N, CA, C and O atoms as a Maestro MAE file, in Angstrom:
{
 s_m_m2io_version
 :::
 2.0.0
}

f_m_ct {
 s_m_title
 :::
 protein
 m_atom[272] {
  # First column is atom index #
  i_m_mmod_type
  r_m_x_coord
  r_m_y_coord
  r_m_z_coord
  i_m_residue_number
  s_m_chain_name
  s_m_pdb_residue_name
  s_m_pdb_atom_name
  i_m_atomic_number
  :::
  1 25 204.135 108.186 17.967 1 A "UNK " " N  " 7
  2 3 205.585 108.127 18.364 1 A "UNK " " CA " 6
  3 2 206.432 108.802 17.516 1 A "UNK " " C  " 6
  4 15 207.630 108.828 17.796 1 A "UNK " " O  " 8
  5 25 205.961 109.435 16.382 2 A "UNK " " N  " 7
  6 3 206.960 110.081 15.501 2 A "UNK " " CA " 6
  7 2 207.292 111.491 16.147 2 A "UNK " " C  " 6
  8 15 208.089 112.219 15.554 2 A "UNK " " O  " 8
  9 25 206.743 111.888 17.281 3 A "UNK " " N  " 7
  10 3 206.914 113.074 17.805 3 A "UNK " " CA " 6
  11 2 208.163 113.118 18.513 3 A "UNK " " C  " 6
  12 15 208.556 114.216 18.908 3 A "UNK " " O  " 8
  13 25 208.944 111.939 18.762 4 A "UNK " " N  " 7
  14 3 210.190 111.744 19.317 4 A "UNK " " CA " 6
  15 2 210.006 111.455 20.885 4 A "UNK " " C  " 6
  16 15 210.973 111.376 21.643 4 A "UNK " " O  " 8
  17 25 208.787 111.317 21.264 5 A "UNK " " N  " 7
  18 3 208.640 110.902 22.867 5 A "UNK " " CA " 6
  19 2 207.427 109.999 22.801 5 A "UNK " " C  " 6
  20 15 206.735 109.898 21.788 5 A "UNK " " O  " 8
  21 25 207.196 109.329 23.966 6 A "UNK " " N  " 7
  22 3 206.137 108.598 24.301 6 A "UNK " " CA " 6
  23 2 205.001 109.254 24.832 6 A "UNK " " C  " 6
  24 15 205.075 109.675 25.987 6 A "UNK " " O  " 8
  25 25 203.972 109.407 24.184 7 A "UNK " " N  " 7
  26 3 202.739 109.951 24.688 7 A "UNK " " CA " 6
  27 2 201.973 108.952 25.589 7 A "UNK " " C  " 6
  28 15 202.255 107.755 25.529 7 A "UNK " " O  " 8
  29 25 201.055 109.389 26.386 8 A "UNK " " N  " 7
  30 3 200.322 108.416 27.225 8 A "UNK " " CA " 6
  31 2 199.751 107.343 26.472 8 A "UNK " " C  " 6
  32 15 199.856 106.251 27.030 8 A "UNK " " O  " 8
  33 25 199.181 107.345 25.371 9 A "UNK " " N  " 7
  34 3 198.648 106.402 24.625 9 A "UNK " " CA " 6
  35 2 199.670 105.389 24.110 9 A "UNK " " C  " 6
  36 15 199.364 104.207 23.947 9 A "UNK " " O  " 8
  37 25 200.860 105.862 23.862 10 A "UNK " " N  " 7
  38 3 201.986 104.988 23.469 10 A "UNK " " CA " 6
  39 2 202.374 104.108 24.523 10 A "UNK " " C  " 6
  40 15 202.542 102.911 24.290 10 A "UNK " " O  " 8
  41 25 202.562 104.690 25.894 11 A "UNK " " N  " 7
  42 3 202.838 103.980 27.001 11 A "UNK " " CA " 6
  43 2 201.868 102.803 27.163 11 A "UNK " " C  " 6
  44 15 202.220 101.628 27.262 11 A "UNK " " O  " 8
  45 25 200.623 103.249 27.177 12 A "UNK " " N  " 7
  46 3 199.451 102.363 27.440 12 A "UNK " " CA " 6
  47 2 199.524 101.131 26.589 12 A "UNK " " C  " 6
  48 15 199.323 100.025 27.091 12 A "UNK " " O  " 8
  49 25 199.827 101.294 25.210 13 A "UNK " " N  " 7
  50 3 200.026 100.157 24.344 13 A "UNK " " CA " 6
  51 2 201.059 99.189 24.683 13 A "UNK " " C  " 6
  52 15 200.821 97.982 24.724 13 A "UNK " " O  " 8
  53 25 202.248 99.715 24.937 14 A "UNK " " N  " 7
  54 3 203.424 99.043 25.295 14 A "UNK " " CA " 6
  55 2 203.240 98.325 26.685 14 A "UNK " " C  " 6
  56 15 203.628 97.176 26.898 14 A "UNK " " O  " 8
  57 25 202.639 99.084 27.559 15 A "UNK " " N  " 7
  58 3 202.294 98.330 28.914 15 A "UNK " " CA " 6
  59 2 201.266 97.157 28.716 15 A "UNK " " C  " 6
  60 15 201.406 96.124 29.371 15 A "UNK " " O  " 8
  61 25 200.432 97.275 27.992 16 A "UNK " " N  " 7
  62 3 199.333 96.237 27.741 16 A "UNK " " CA " 6
  63 2 200.041 95.048 26.973 16 A "UNK " " C  " 6
  64 15 199.842 93.880 27.307 16 A "UNK " " O  " 8
  65 25 200.733 95.339 26.106 17 A "UNK " " N  " 7
  66 3 201.534 94.178 25.425 17 A "UNK " " CA " 6
  67 2 202.467 93.456 26.361 17 A "UNK " " C  " 6
  68 15 202.483 92.226 26.413 17 A "UNK " " O  " 8
  69 25 203.313 94.285 27.165 18 A "UNK " " N  " 7
  70 3 204.057 93.778 28.138 18 A "UNK " " CA " 6
  71 2 203.401 92.903 29.203 18 A "UNK " " C  " 6
  72 15 203.955 91.905 29.663 18 A "UNK " " O  " 8
  73 25 202.210 93.324 29.564 19 A "UNK " " N  " 7
  74 3 201.548 92.637 30.701 19 A "UNK " " CA " 6
  75 2 200.827 91.357 29.927 19 A "UNK " " C  " 6
  76 15 200.848 90.237 30.439 19 A "UNK " " O  " 8
  77 25 200.302 91.569 28.882 20 A "UNK " " N  " 7
  78 3 199.718 90.262 28.219 20 A "UNK " " CA " 6
  79 2 200.795 89.252 27.930 20 A "UNK " " C  " 6
  80 15 200.549 88.085 28.234 20 A "UNK " " O  " 8
  81 25 201.934 89.537 27.395 21 A "UNK " " N  " 7
  82 3 202.973 88.634 27.119 21 A "UNK " " CA " 6
  83 2 203.521 88.009 28.582 21 A "UNK " " C  " 6
  84 15 203.713 86.797 28.682 21 A "UNK " " O  " 8
  85 25 203.731 88.820 29.584 22 A "UNK " " N  " 7
  86 3 204.185 88.246 30.787 22 A "UNK " " CA " 6
  87 2 203.186 87.326 31.355 22 A "UNK " " C  " 6
  88 15 203.567 86.256 31.830 22 A "UNK " " O  " 8
  89 25 201.922 87.653 31.347 23 A "UNK " " N  " 7
  90 3 200.926 86.656 31.719 23 A "UNK " " CA " 6
  91 2 200.662 85.388 31.101 23 A "UNK " " C  " 6
  92 15 200.289 84.400 31.732 23 A "UNK " " O  " 8
  93 25 200.873 85.425 29.757 24 A "UNK " " N  " 7
  94 3 200.753 84.119 28.964 24 A "UNK " " CA " 6
  95 2 202.054 83.444 28.851 24 A "UNK " " C  " 6
  96 15 202.118 82.219 28.753 24 A "UNK " " O  " 8
  97 25 203.077 84.188 28.861 25 A "UNK " " N  " 7
  98 3 204.357 83.479 28.718 25 A "UNK " " CA " 6
  99 2 205.031 83.069 29.997 25 A "UNK " " C  " 6
  100 15 206.052 82.382 29.956 25 A "UNK " " O  " 8
  101 25 204.502 83.462 31.123 26 A "UNK " " N  " 7
  102 3 205.051 83.099 32.361 26 A "UNK " " CA " 6
  103 2 206.475 83.589 32.629 26 A "UNK " " C  " 6
  104 15 207.348 82.928 33.192 26 A "UNK " " O  " 8
  105 25 206.598 84.816 32.159 27 A "UNK " " N  " 7
  106 3 207.927 85.497 32.362 27 A "UNK " " CA " 6
  107 2 207.891 85.928 33.702 27 A "UNK " " C  " 6
  108 15 206.952 86.606 34.120 27 A "UNK " " O  " 8
  109 25 208.970 85.542 34.507 28 A "UNK " " N  " 7
  110 3 208.981 85.952 35.871 28 A "UNK " " CA " 6
  111 2 210.242 86.559 36.218 28 A "UNK " " C  " 6
  112 15 210.227 87.398 37.119 28 A "UNK " " O  " 8
  113 25 211.335 86.272 35.648 29 A "UNK " " N  " 7
  114 3 212.724 86.710 36.152 29 A "UNK " " CA " 6
  115 2 212.840 88.303 35.668 29 A "UNK " " C  " 6
  116 15 212.251 88.800 34.708 29 A "UNK " " O  " 8
  117 25 213.609 88.864 36.440 30 A "UNK " " N  " 7
  118 3 213.852 90.183 36.134 30 A "UNK " " CA " 6
  119 2 214.529 90.477 34.731 30 A "UNK " " C  " 6
  120 15 214.153 91.366 33.967 30 A "UNK " " O  " 8
  121 25 215.538 89.641 34.509 31 A "UNK " " N  " 7
  122 3 216.246 89.562 33.199 31 A "UNK " " CA " 6
  123 2 215.152 89.621 32.029 31 A "UNK " " C  " 6
  124 15 215.079 90.535 31.208 31 A "UNK " " O  " 8
  125 25 214.297 88.479 32.084 32 A "UNK " " N  " 7
  126 3 213.407 88.253 31.048 32 A "UNK " " CA " 6
  127 2 212.551 89.488 30.795 32 A "UNK " " C  " 6
  128 15 212.292 89.859 29.650 32 A "UNK " " O  " 8
  129 25 212.076 90.179 31.990 33 A "UNK " " N  " 7
  130 3 211.228 91.235 32.005 33 A "UNK " " CA " 6
  131 2 211.942 92.437 31.217 33 A "UNK " " C  " 6
  132 15 211.422 93.034 30.274 33 A "UNK " " O  " 8
  133 25 213.157 92.691 31.724 34 A "UNK " " N  " 7
  134 3 214.059 93.766 31.071 34 A "UNK " " CA " 6
  135 2 214.130 93.662 29.553 34 A "UNK " " C  " 6
  136 15 213.918 94.616 28.805 34 A "UNK " " O  " 8
  137 25 214.478 92.303 29.114 35 A "UNK " " N  " 7
  138 3 214.497 92.018 27.803 35 A "UNK " " CA " 6
  139 2 213.243 92.293 26.910 35 A "UNK " " C  " 6
  140 15 213.202 92.865 25.820 35 A "UNK " " O  " 8
  141 25 212.306 91.784 27.588 36 A "UNK " " N  " 7
  142 3 210.935 91.989 26.980 36 A "UNK " " CA " 6
  143 2 210.511 93.408 26.704 36 A "UNK " " C  " 6
  144 15 210.071 93.748 25.606 36 A "UNK " " O  " 8
  145 25 210.650 94.212 27.701 37 A "UNK " " N  " 7
  146 3 210.486 95.541 27.692 37 A "UNK " " CA " 6
  147 2 211.219 96.341 26.655 37 A "UNK " " C  " 6
  148 15 210.685 97.199 25.951 37 A "UNK " " O  " 8
  149 25 212.561 95.972 26.613 38 A "UNK " " N  " 7
  150 3 213.470 96.484 25.636 38 A "UNK " " CA " 6
  151 2 212.954 96.096 24.160 38 A "UNK " " C  " 6
  152 15 212.899 96.951 23.277 38 A "UNK " " O  " 8
  153 25 212.616 94.884 23.966 39 A "UNK " " N  " 7
  154 3 211.974 94.408 22.644 39 A "UNK " " CA " 6
  155 2 210.769 95.187 22.237 39 A "UNK " " C  " 6
  156 15 210.608 95.627 21.099 39 A "UNK " " O  " 8
  157 25 209.911 95.339 23.245 40 A "UNK " " N  " 7
  158 3 208.654 96.099 22.890 40 A "UNK " " CA " 6
  159 2 208.958 97.598 22.450 40 A "UNK " " C  " 6
  160 15 208.456 98.130 21.460 40 A "UNK " " O  " 8
  161 25 209.766 98.143 23.243 41 A "UNK " " N  " 7
  162 3 210.033 99.570 22.991 41 A "UNK " " CA " 6
  163 2 210.831 99.708 21.609 41 A "UNK " " C  " 6
  164 15 210.553 100.611 20.819 41 A "UNK " " O  " 8
  165 25 211.736 98.862 21.382 42 A "UNK " " N  " 7
  166 3 212.519 99.070 20.038 42 A "UNK " " CA " 6
  167 2 211.634 98.847 18.976 42 A "UNK " " C  " 6
  168 15 211.668 99.699 18.089 42 A "UNK " " O  " 8
  169 25 210.742 97.788 18.824 43 A "UNK " " N  " 7
  170 3 209.809 97.655 17.782 43 A "UNK " " CA " 6
  171 2 208.689 98.694 17.697 43 A "UNK " " C  " 6
  172 15 208.220 98.967 16.592 43 A "UNK " " O  " 8
  173 25 208.239 99.287 18.805 44 A "UNK " " N  " 7
  174 3 207.320 100.343 18.966 44 A "UNK " " CA " 6
  175 2 208.083 101.693 18.208 44 A "UNK " " C  " 6
  176 15 207.535 102.345 17.320 44 A "UNK " " O  " 8
  177 25 209.152 101.912 18.626 45 A "UNK " " N  " 7
  178 3 209.969 102.983 18.135 45 A "UNK " " CA " 6
  179 2 210.242 102.948 16.626 45 A "UNK " " C  " 6
  180 15 210.542 103.958 15.990 45 A "UNK " " O  " 8
  181 25 210.104 101.570 16.025 46 A "UNK " " N  " 7
  182 3 210.532 101.545 14.775 46 A "UNK " " CA " 6
  183 2 209.160 101.189 13.941 46 A "UNK " " C  " 6
  184 15 209.202 100.508 12.917 46 A "UNK " " O  " 8
  185 25 208.009 101.688 14.452 47 A "UNK " " N  " 7
  186 3 206.793 101.688 13.540 47 A "UNK " " CA " 6
  187 2 205.745 100.615 13.880 47 A "UNK " " C  " 6
  188 15 204.604 100.694 13.426 47 A "UNK " " O  " 8
  189 25 206.110 99.687 14.622 48 A "UNK " " N  " 7
  190 3 205.064 98.731 14.852 48 A "UNK " " CA " 6
  191 2 204.292 99.232 16.169 48 A "UNK " " C  " 6
  192 15 204.694 99.005 17.310 48 A "UNK " " O  " 8
  193 25 203.139 99.937 15.850 49 A "UNK " " N  " 7
  194 3 202.400 100.621 16.954 49 A "UNK " " CA " 6
  195 2 201.000 100.092 17.023 49 A "UNK " " C  " 6
  196 15 200.181 100.597 17.791 49 A "UNK " " O  " 8
  197 25 200.724 99.140 16.279 50 A "UNK " " N  " 7
  198 3 199.370 98.448 16.471 50 A "UNK " " CA " 6
  199 2 199.522 97.175 17.498 50 A "UNK " " C  " 6
  200 15 200.274 96.219 17.313 50 A "UNK " " O  " 8
  201 25 198.683 97.358 18.574 51 A "UNK " " N  " 7
  202 3 199.032 96.558 19.698 51 A "UNK " " CA " 6
  203 2 198.975 94.938 19.358 51 A "UNK " " C  " 6
  204 15 199.779 94.176 19.896 51 A "UNK " " O  " 8
  205 25 198.059 94.505 18.510 52 A "UNK " " N  " 7
  206 3 198.111 92.952 18.131 52 A "UNK " " CA " 6
  207 2 199.376 92.607 17.394 52 A "UNK " " C  " 6
  208 15 199.979 91.560 17.627 52 A "UNK " " O  " 8
  209 25 199.803 93.544 16.446 53 A "UNK " " N  " 7
  210 3 200.798 93.361 15.633 53 A "UNK " " CA " 6
  211 2 202.237 93.214 16.459 53 A "UNK " " C  " 6
  212 15 203.072 92.318 16.334 53 A "UNK " " O  " 8
  213 25 202.265 94.311 17.295 54 A "UNK " " N  " 7
  214 3 203.444 94.349 18.176 54 A "UNK " " CA " 6
  215 2 203.564 93.123 19.137 54 A "UNK " " C  " 6
  216 15 204.671 92.629 19.348 54 A "UNK " " O  " 8
  217 25 202.477 92.646 19.699 55 A "UNK " " N  " 7
  218 3 202.431 91.534 20.528 55 A "UNK " " CA " 6
  219 2 203.003 90.133 19.658 55 A "UNK " " C  " 6
  220 15 203.848 89.334 20.060 55 A "UNK " " O  " 8
  221 25 202.333 90.111 18.466 56 A "UNK " " N  " 7
  222 3 202.752 88.926 17.631 56 A "UNK " " CA " 6
  223 2 204.194 88.835 17.358 56 A "UNK " " C  " 6
  224 15 204.870 87.809 17.427 56 A "UNK " " O  " 8
  225 25 204.635 90.127 17.011 57 A "UNK " " N  " 7
  226 3 206.194 90.138 16.520 57 A "UNK " " CA " 6
  227 2 207.040 89.798 17.657 57 A "UNK " " C  " 6
  228 15 207.971 89.014 17.466 57 A "UNK " " O  " 8
  229 25 206.831 90.301 18.848 58 A "UNK " " N  " 7
  230 3 207.673 90.026 20.005 58 A "UNK " " CA " 6
  231 2 207.490 88.725 20.553 58 A "UNK " " C  " 6
  232 15 208.400 88.264 21.242 58 A "UNK " " O  " 8
  233 25 206.409 88.030 20.348 59 A "UNK " " N  " 7
  234 3 206.188 86.729 20.785 59 A "UNK " " CA " 6
  235 2 207.034 85.802 19.871 59 A "UNK " " C  " 6
  236 15 207.765 84.910 20.301 59 A "UNK " " O  " 8
  237 25 206.853 86.116 18.541 60 A "UNK " " N  " 7
  238 3 207.459 85.264 17.427 60 A "UNK " " CA " 6
  239 2 208.952 85.638 17.541 60 A "UNK " " C  " 6
  240 15 209.669 84.703 17.185 60 A "UNK " " O  " 8
  241 25 209.546 86.612 17.890 61 A "UNK " " N  " 7
  242 3 210.972 86.835 18.094 61 A "UNK " " CA " 6
  243 2 211.371 85.933 19.308 61 A "UNK " " C  " 6
  244 15 212.391 85.248 19.233 61 A "UNK " " O  " 8
  245 25 210.635 85.924 20.353 62 A "UNK " " N  " 7
  246 3 210.954 85.265 21.594 62 A "UNK " " CA " 6
  247 2 211.165 83.618 21.174 62 A "UNK " " C  " 6
  248 15 212.126 82.925 21.511 62 A "UNK " " O  " 8
  249 25 210.106 83.226 20.421 63 A "UNK " " N  " 7
  250 3 210.014 81.822 20.079 63 A "UNK " " CA " 6
  251 2 211.141 81.363 19.207 63 A "UNK " " C  " 6
  252 15 211.627 80.234 19.274 63 A "UNK " " O  " 8
  253 25 211.537 82.325 18.369 64 A "UNK " " N  " 7
  254 3 212.762 81.982 17.529 64 A "UNK " " CA " 6
  255 2 214.151 81.798 18.331 64 A "UNK " " C  " 6
  256 15 215.051 81.031 17.989 64 A "UNK " " O  " 8
  257 25 214.159 82.616 19.425 65 A "UNK " " N  " 7
  258 3 215.392 82.760 20.199 65 A "UNK " " CA " 6
  259 2 215.469 81.609 21.360 65 A "UNK " " C  " 6
  260 15 216.442 81.458 22.100 65 A "UNK " " O  " 8
  261 25 214.452 80.941 21.384 66 A "UNK " " N  " 7
  262 3 214.362 79.770 22.520 66 A "UNK " " CA " 6
  263 2 215.251 78.638 22.002 66 A "UNK " " C  " 6
  264 15 215.139 78.199 20.857 66 A "UNK " " O  " 8
  265 25 216.112 78.197 22.864 67 A "UNK " " N  " 7
  266 3 216.955 76.944 22.514 67 A "UNK " " CA " 6
  267 2 216.045 75.794 22.219 67 A "UNK " " C  " 6
  268 15 214.940 75.668 22.745 67 A "UNK " " O  " 8
  269 25 216.559 74.966 21.356 68 A "UNK " " N  " 7
  270 3 215.750 73.839 20.962 68 A "UNK " " CA " 6
  271 2 216.365 72.535 21.661 68 A "UNK " " C  " 6
  272 15 215.846 71.433 21.478 68 A "UNK " " O  " 8
  :::
 }
 m_bond[271] {
  # First column is bond index #
  i_m_from
  i_m_to
  i_m_order
  :::
  1 1 2 1
  2 2 3 1
  3 3 4 2
  4 3 5 1
  5 5 6 1
  6 6 7 1
  7 7 8 2
  8 7 9 1
  9 9 10 1
  10 10 11 1
  11 11 12 2
  12 11 13 1
  13 13 14 1
  14 14 15 1
  15 15 16 2
  16 15 17 1
  17 17 18 1
  18 18 19 1
  19 19 20 2
  20 19 21 1
  21 21 22 1
  22 22 23 1
  23 23 24 2
  24 23 25 1
  25 25 26 1
  26 26 27 1
  27 27 28 2
  28 27 29 1
  29 29 30 1
  30 30 31 1
  31 31 32 2
  32 31 33 1
  33 33 34 1
  34 34 35 1
  35 35 36 2
  36 35 37 1
  37 37 38 1
  38 38 39 1
  39 39 40 2
  40 39 41 1
  41 41 42 1
  42 42 43 1
  43 43 44 2
  44 43 45 1
  45 45 46 1
  46 46 47 1
  47 47 48 2
  48 47 49 1
  49 49 50 1
  50 50 51 1
  51 51 52 2
  52 51 53 1
  53 53 54 1
  54 54 55 1
  55 55 56 2
  56 55 57 1
  57 57 58 1
  58 58 59 1
  59 59 60 2
  60 59 61 1
  61 61 62 1
  62 62 63 1
  63 63 64 2
  64 63 65 1
  65 65 66 1
  66 66 67 1
  67 67 68 2
  68 67 69 1
  69 69 70 1
  70 70 71 1
  71 71 72 2
  72 71 73 1
  73 73 74 1
  74 74 75 1
  75 75 76 2
  76 75 77 1
  77 77 78 1
  78 78 79 1
  79 79 80 2
  80 79 81 1
  81 81 82 1
  82 82 83 1
  83 83 84 2
  84 83 85 1
  85 85 86 1
  86 86 87 1
  87 87 88 2
  88 87 89 1
  89 89 90 1
  90 90 91 1
  91 91 92 2
  92 91 93 1
  93 93 94 1
  94 94 95 1
  95 95 96 2
  96 95 97 1
  97 97 98 1
  98 98 99 1
  99 99 100 2
  100 99 101 1
  101 101 102 1
  102 102 103 1
  103 103 104 2
  104 103 105 1
  105 105 106 1
  106 106 107 1
  107 107 108 2
  108 107 109 1
  109 109 110 1
  110 110 111 1
  111 111 112 2
  112 111 113 1
  113 113 114 1
  114 114 115 1
  115 115 116 2
  116 115 117 1
  117 117 118 1
  118 118 119 1
  119 119 120 2
  120 119 121 1
  121 121 122 1
  122 122 123 1
  123 123 124 2
  124 123 125 1
  125 125 126 1
  126 126 127 1
  127 127 128 2
  128 127 129 1
  129 129 130 1
  130 130 131 1
  131 131 132 2
  132 131 133 1
  133 133 134 1
  134 134 135 1
  135 135 136 2
  136 135 137 1
  137 137 138 1
  138 138 139 1
  139 139 140 2
  140 139 141 1
  141 141 142 1
  142 142 143 1
  143 143 144 2
  144 143 145 1
  145 145 146 1
  146 146 147 1
  147 147 148 2
  148 147 149 1
  149 149 150 1
  150 150 151 1
  151 151 152 2
  152 151 153 1
  153 153 154 1
  154 154 155 1
  155 155 156 2
  156 155 157 1
  157 157 158 1
  158 158 159 1
  159 159 160 2
  160 159 161 1
  161 161 162 1
  162 162 163 1
  163 163 164 2
  164 163 165 1
  165 165 166 1
  166 166 167 1
  167 167 168 2
  168 167 169 1
  169 169 170 1
  170 170 171 1
  171 171 172 2
  172 171 173 1
  173 173 174 1
  174 174 175 1
  175 175 176 2
  176 175 177 1
  177 177 178 1
  178 178 179 1
  179 179 180 2
  180 179 181 1
  181 181 182 1
  182 182 183 1
  183 183 184 2
  184 183 185 1
  185 185 186 1
  186 186 187 1
  187 187 188 2
  188 187 189 1
  189 189 190 1
  190 190 191 1
  191 191 192 2
  192 191 193 1
  193 193 194 1
  194 194 195 1
  195 195 196 2
  196 195 197 1
  197 197 198 1
  198 198 199 1
  199 199 200 2
  200 199 201 1
  201 201 202 1
  202 202 203 1
  203 203 204 2
  204 203 205 1
  205 205 206 1
  206 206 207 1
  207 207 208 2
  208 207 209 1
  209 209 210 1
  210 210 211 1
  211 211 212 2
  212 211 213 1
  213 213 214 1
  214 214 215 1
  215 215 216 2
  216 215 217 1
  217 217 218 1
  218 218 219 1
  219 219 220 2
  220 219 221 1
  221 221 222 1
  222 222 223 1
  223 223 224 2
  224 223 225 1
  225 225 226 1
  226 226 227 1
  227 227 228 2
  228 227 229 1
  229 229 230 1
  230 230 231 1
  231 231 232 2
  232 231 233 1
  233 233 234 1
  234 234 235 1
  235 235 236 2
  236 235 237 1
  237 237 238 1
  238 238 239 1
  239 239 240 2
  240 239 241 1
  241 241 242 1
  242 242 243 1
  243 243 244 2
  244 243 245 1
  245 245 246 1
  246 246 247 1
  247 247 248 2
  248 247 249 1
  249 249 250 1
  250 250 251 1
  251 251 252 2
  252 251 253 1
  253 253 254 1
  254 254 255 1
  255 255 256 2
  256 255 257 1
  257 257 258 1
  258 258 259 1
  259 259 260 2
  260 259 261 1
  261 261 262 1
  262 262 263 1
  263 263 264 2
  264 263 265 1
  265 265 266 1
  266 266 267 1
  267 267 268 2
  268 267 269 1
  269 269 270 1
  270 270 271 1
  271 271 272 2
  :::
 }
}
């Protein structure tokens, strides 16, 4: 990602994380999907490029943001 653009492998990682979280988190609304995609892209651009780490971070952030 340091090249300033997303290469095919970058997109593949982000898409896999997105699909996995949607499937396990039962994310169905358009708003939730847009928020999820934004978070994945943000963290990926900021250096979290390992698939498992990216997924764990995004899930952890979502859990913290859920109302209790």
